[in-house]
C-alpha positions in Angstrom: 70.7 117.2 86.5 73.0 114.2 87.5 72.7 112.8 91.0 75.5 113.0 93.1 75.3 109.3 93.5 76.0 108.4 89.7 78.9 110.4 90.0 80.2 109.1 92.6 79.3 105.4 91.5 80.8 106.1 88.3 83.9 106.8 90.0 84.3 104.1 92.3 83.5 102.0 89.0 86.3 103.5 87.3 88.8 103.1 90.0 87.7 99.6 90.8 88.5 98.7 87.4 92.1 100.2 87.6 92.8 98.4 90.8 91.1 95.3 89.6 93.0 95.2 86.5 96.3 96.0 88.7 96.1 93.2 90.6 95.5 90.7 87.4 98.6 91.9 86.1 100.9 91.9 89.7 99.2 88.7 90.6 97.7 90.5 93.8 94.4 88.6 94.4 93.7 90.9 97.3 94.2 94.0 95.4 92.1 92.6 92.3 89.0 91.1 94.8 89.9 94.7 96.3 88.9 96.0 92.9 85.7 94.3 92.2 84.4 94.7 95.8 84.9 98.4 94.7 83.5 98.3 91.3 80.3 96.3 92.7 80.0 99.6 94.9 80.0 101.5 92.2 77.7 99.7 90.2 75.1 99.9 93.3 75.6 103.5 93.4 75.0 104.3 90.2 71.6 102.6 90.5 70.6 104.6 92.9 71.5 107.3 91.5 69.5 106.8 88.3 66.4 105.8 90.8 66.5 109.5 92.0 67.2 110.8 89.0 64.1 109.3 87.3 62.3 110.1 90.5 63.1 114.3 90.2 62.3 113.7 86.6 58.5 112.3 87.1 58.2 115.2 89.7 59.2 117.8 87.9 56.2 117.0 85.3 
């Protein structure tokens, strides 16, 4: 079972990558920075979800 934080984190990473790419293509530094920030938020959220999954797996054994 995958934790909801992992799903949300993956979504934020994808959205952030898209925003970052659009910012680079259009020369919009603010959009690029916003995308990087969202991508980093997603990475952190994914790590939290991974930790929750590991704890859940250990408790299930």
